[in-house]
N, C-alpha and C positions, 0 to 999 in steps of 0.2 A: 472528560477523557480519561483513565484509570492507566496510572502505572502498575505491571506487573510482577513478580516477580517467580518465575516458570519452577515446580518442584521438581516435573517431568516434562520428559519432552513433549514442545507442543508444536503444532503446525498450523495454521490459519493460512486458510486459505483464500482473504478473500475482504477489506477493510479501510482502513488507516489507519497510520502506526506512528508514533517517534520515537526516532531512535537514533543511535549514536552513531557519530563517524566512521570507528572502525563496523559495529553490526551491520553499518547499508555498506558499507566495503564488502562486508561477504554475501552482500544478496544483490546486488545493486543491478544485476537480472533480471531481476524478482520486484521491482520496486519502481516507480515513476514517480518522480521532489516536483512534491504541489506547492509547501512554502516552508523553504530554511530545511528545516530538519524536520517535517511532515511532509508521508506519502503517501501514497496508497499503492496498495500490493496490487501487482500484476499480475504474478503469478501465487504457488505456496509455496507459503517462508517456514520453519524452522526455528525455532526456540530450543538450545539444549539447557538442560535444569541447572539452575543459579540466575540466568540470566536475566537482569530487571529489560523492559518495555514498557515504553507505552503505548495503549489500544481505547481502540473508541468501539467498546463493544464489550458484551459478556463476556467471560472464558467461565470454563467449571471448576469446580475449588479446590476437584479432586488434584487437575496441577498445574492452579497457579495461586497463588496470594496475592491477595491485593497492600496493594506499600504504599496507594496514594492518590491524590484523583488531583487534575485536572482537564475542566471543564471546556471542551471548545468550542468557540463563539461560532457567532450564527457569521460573521464575513467568513471566517475557516472554511463552514460547512457550502456555502454561497459560493466560494470562489474554487472548492474543492467540485463542482461540482461544475460549474463554467470550461474547469481545465478538463475534466471528462468525457462534459459534451463538445470541447474544442479535437479533441484526439479519435473521436467516435468519428466528428466530421473528415481531418484529415486524413483517417485507415478509407475512410469512405472513395474523397477524394483520389487517393494510394490508387485502387482497387480499378476507378474510370479510369487512371492514366494508364497502367497495366492491362487495361483488359483494351482501351485503343489500340498499344501500342502493338497486341499481337493479334489485331486484327490489321493492322495497317504495316507486319511484317509477313505476315500470313498468307 
């Protein structure tokens, strides 16, 4: 995971980010907490020029300056993968319940 400082407005659609409390507060509806300050992007997020954030991926050098690195551990990646799989399974169960409720109602 690299630490970036945005040089312009940066839009990120997917991936995993590490953010501080204030950054999370402003983007909480577009993120899903994985572990402590590690989040999965569920809907696109944006950073204004000058913001510092960590992102698990590379970004165009015209938009950001790399200011540090911090590798994700294998455990972090496995945990994120399991959390995403659990989320998808929960969504399937919820959709099935709604479908059954709609059939019983109608």
